[in-house]
N, C-alpha and C positions, 0 to 999 in steps of 0.2 A: 650238745651245740651244734655237731656235725649235722644232726638229724634236722634241726631247725635251721642250718644254714641250707642243707638239701630243700627243705620246703620252700627257703626264700626263694632258690634258684628256679625252681619249678614256676613260682608265681610270677616271675619277671621274665621268662622265657621269651614271651613275645613283645616286650619293651624294647624301643630302638634308641633310647636317648642315652647318648654316649656319657652326659654327665652322671646320670643314676648309674650306669654301668661301671664307671670309674667308682664312685661311692661304693657299689657293692664289692668291687675287686679289693678294695681297701679293707672292707669290713671282714671280708673272707681271709686276708692276710693278717689280721690282727691275731697277736697270742692270746689264748684264753689261759691265761696265768693264774687267775683267781678263782676259775671255775672249777667245782670239783664234778667229774663226770663218772657215773657209775662205769664199772668195767666192761659191762656187755652194752654201753650204748652204742648204736650203730654211728659209723663214722666214714668218711671219706679219705683215702690216701692221697697222697700230694699230686699223682698222677691223674686220677679221677678228678680232683678239684681243678687241674688245669683244663682238661677235656671239658668239664662243665663251662669253665669260664670261657673257653675258645666257642663252645656249641653258642653262647649266647651273645657273643660278639654280633653286632648289626653293622649295617651300612652307617654312615655319618647319618644324623638326624634328619639334616636338611635334604639329603638325597632320599632318604626313606618316605619322608613327608611328600616330597614332589613326586615320587613314584607313585605313592597312594593316591594322591590327587588325580595323576594321569589314568591311573587305573579305573576310578571312580568315572572320569569324563568317558573313558573308551567304554564302560559299563551303561552309561547314560547316552551314548551315541552321541555326545558332544565335542568329541575329541577335534581340534581342528589338524590341518596338515602339518603346520609348523610342530604342533605338540605331540602329533604322530611320529614323527622325525625323532622329536626329545626322548620318546618313550623307547622307540627302537635304540635308542644310544645307551638307555639305562638298563634294557633286559638284560645284556650281556654282563652288567656289573652286579645285577642281582643274582643270575644264575651263577655266576662264579662264588658268590657268598654263598648261596644254597647249596652248592657243591662242596665247598671248603666246610661247611657246616656238616655236611653227610658225612664227609671222610672222618670229622672228629667224633660223630655218632658211631660209625662201624668201629672205631677203635674204644670206645666205652662198652660197645656191645661184647666185644671180644674180651675185654676186661671182665666185664660181668657175666660172661659165658651166655649169651642170648642175642636175640636178634636185633636188628636196627628197628624193627616194629616194636620188639618189647620195651627196647631204651625209651624210645618215644612215647609208648604208653605209661610207662614207669614215670617220667617226666612231665608227662601231659603236654606234649609238642603234639600238634597238628600240622599235618602239610599244608603247604601255602595252595591257596586256590591257583586254578588254571585260567589264566587269560591269553587269548590271542590276540597281539598286536598287528 
């Protein structure tokens, strides 16, 4: 079951829906009382699970959607001056969330005795694209 949970976390790493993340957190906290797990099944300890949940926390959905919309307009060179100002206000929030995520990735890397790049590869996480606002 723990292996299945890790696979689920890998698949949702890029999802920014708060409602979905709450459902996943609930799923991960459920007790697997009736499930028979072979002794050598891979599993995550409590700290690893907590770090993975923190790594997968995103911005509020509305903020993420607006940020993505503004980046799209920036790429298409159709960003208005007020939208540019709005984007400039969102960038520090996004960067702060990414820095927080990197901190948790580093903690997980230490637990797994590997590099942050190794953890990201294992989880299928790709670095966000770089945009200049």
